[in-house]
C-alpha distance (Angstrom), angle and dihedral (degrees) to the residues before:
residue distance angle dihedral
M1 . . .
C2 3.79 . .
A3 3.81 111.4 .
R4 3.83 91.6 -139.5
C5 3.80 110.1 39.0
R6 3.82 97.2 20.4
C7 3.82 88.0 -152.8
K8 3.80 106.4 89.2
L9 3.78 133.3 47.3
S10 3.77 115.4 -92.6
V11 3.79 111.2 -115.6
I12 3.82 101.1 164.4
V13 3.79 129.8 59.7
D14 3.79 105.8 -136.7
H15 3.80 130.3 -164.7
I16 3.81 108.2 -129.8
V17 3.81 89.4 -153.3
P18 3.84 106.6 35.5
I19 3.78 114.6 -95.2
G20 3.80 95.4 -116.5
V21 3.80 91.9 54.0
A22 3.81 92.0 44.0
I23 3.82 92.4 52.5
V24 3.81 92.0 50.4
Q25 3.82 91.1 47.6
A26 3.81 91.2 49.8
Q27 3.81 92.0 49.3
D28 3.80 92.3 47.2
S29 3.81 92.1 49.0
G30 3.80 92.8 64.1
L31 3.82 91.1 -138.7
Y32 3.80 94.5 109.3
K33 3.79 104.2 42.3
M34 3.80 97.7 155.0
D35 3.82 100.4 42.1
K36 3.80 117.7 71.3
Y37 3.84 91.7 -171.3
A38 3.83 97.1 44.3
G39 3.79 96.1 121.8
A40 3.79 90.9 57.7
Y41 3.80 93.4 68.7
I42 3.80 104.4 41.1
M43 3.80 101.6 132.6
S44 3.81 95.4 -149.6
N45 3.82 87.9 60.5
L46 3.81 95.1 56.3
Q47 3.80 129.6 86.9
G48 3.79 136.2 167.4
L49 3.80 117.7 -115.3
C50 3.78 137.0 176.8
R51 3.81 116.6 -119.5
V52 3.81 94.9 -101.7
C53 3.81 94.0 51.3
H54 3.81 91.9 43.2
R55 3.79 90.8 54.4
A56 3.82 90.9 49.0
K57 3.82 92.7 47.0
T58 3.81 92.0 48.7
D59 3.81 89.5 54.1
E60 3.83 90.0 48.7
D61 3.82 90.7 49.3
K62 3.81 90.7 53.6
R63 3.82 90.4 53.7
H64 3.83 93.6 45.2
S65 3.78 117.4 123.1
G66 3.78 129.0 -174.9
Q67 3.78 131.8 25.9
W68 3.78 123.6 -18.9
P69 3.82 119.0 -137.6
D70 3.80 113.6 -93.1
V71 3.81 107.2 -101.9
C72 3.82 93.5 -165.2
A73 3.80 93.2 54.6
K74 3.80 90.5 47.4
D75 3.81 90.6 49.3
T76 3.81 93.6 52.4
L77 3.83 89.6 53.1
A78 3.81 95.0 46.3
P79 3.82 116.1 99.1
K80 3.78 112.2 -106.3
K81 3.79 124.1 -130.9
V82 3.78 111.7 -121.5
W83 3.77 111.8 -145.6
F84 3.80 122.7 -151.8
F85 3.79 121.5 -169.0
């Protein structure tokens, strides 16, 4: 379900903090030294949205002013999935 409206199916994976900002934050953090696109794939920065909500959020992101939340700090606090094979 869409993370914003909770009414429609999510069809788009959205970056909560825009991808360009997330990549710069990841590079500046020093945690991802070998991956120049590391901030693009931080799971705690992704959400599923329907097309209508994604369009609205994109417009809001373009009007955003000020600091964005730190995606690397949020990722270190997020619980990690432990995989067993």
